[in-house]
C-alpha positions in Angstrom: -34.2 -73.7 7.6 -36.2 -70.5 7.4 -36.4 -68.6 4.1 -38.1 -65.6 2.7 -41.9 -65.9 2.5 -42.0 -68.6 5.2 -44.5 -68.3 8.0 -42.9 -68.2 11.4 -43.8 -68.0 15.1 -42.3 -65.4 17.4 -40.6 -67.1 20.3 -40.2 -64.0 22.5 -42.3 -60.9 23.0 -41.3 -57.6 21.4 -43.2 -55.3 23.7 -42.4 -52.0 21.8 -44.4 -53.4 18.9 -47.1 -55.0 20.9 -46.0 -58.4 19.8 -46.2 -61.5 22.0 -44.5 -64.9 21.9 -46.7 -67.1 19.6 -47.6 -64.3 17.2 -47.4 -65.5 13.6 -45.6 -63.5 10.9 -44.1 -63.8 7.4 -40.4 -63.5 6.6 -39.9 -60.7 4.1 -36.1 -60.8 4.1 -33.5 -63.2 5.3 -30.1 -61.9 6.2 -26.9 -63.7 5.1 -26.4 -67.1 6.8 -29.9 -66.8 8.2 -28.6 -65.0 11.3 -31.6 -62.6 11.4 -34.9 -62.0 9.5 -37.2 -59.1 8.7 -40.6 -60.4 9.7 -44.0 -58.7 8.9 -46.8 -59.2 11.3 -50.3 -58.3 10.1 -53.8 -57.9 11.7 -56.8 -60.0 10.6 -57.7 -57.5 7.9 -54.2 -57.6 6.4 -53.0 -54.3 7.8 -49.3 -54.3 8.8 -48.9 -54.2 12.6 -45.1 -54.2 12.5 -42.1 -55.2 10.4 -39.2 -56.0 12.7 -35.7 -57.5 12.6 -35.6 -60.7 14.6 -32.5 -62.7 15.3 -32.7 -66.4 14.2 -33.4 -67.6 17.8 -36.4 -65.2 18.0 -38.5 -67.1 15.5 -39.2 -70.7 14.5 -41.0 -72.3 11.6 -44.7 -73.1 12.0 -45.2 -76.9 12.6 -47.7 -78.8 10.5 -49.3 -80.1 13.7 -50.1 -76.6 15.0 -53.3 -74.6 14.7 -53.2 -70.8 14.5 -55.0 -68.7 17.1 -56.0 -65.0 17.1 -55.9 -62.4 19.8 -56.9 -58.7 20.0 -54.2 -56.1 19.6 -53.6 -53.7 22.4 -55.1 -50.3 21.8 -52.8 -47.8 20.1 -51.7 -44.8 22.2 
């Protein structure tokens, strides 16, 4: 079960925010019955890239056997 402050992995891209499947974020709010979550995604320096509402199927918990990876953000327009 996913709860507030959990680290999660995006399972589908959210192009309008420049997010890709596999990006890692933190749950900042869980809606009733865990049907959706507000997830914050940050850059390497801790700046917020996006805070988005994601339905439960759009994120999953980070597994202990996984290693995190970084990528460059697309240039802002």
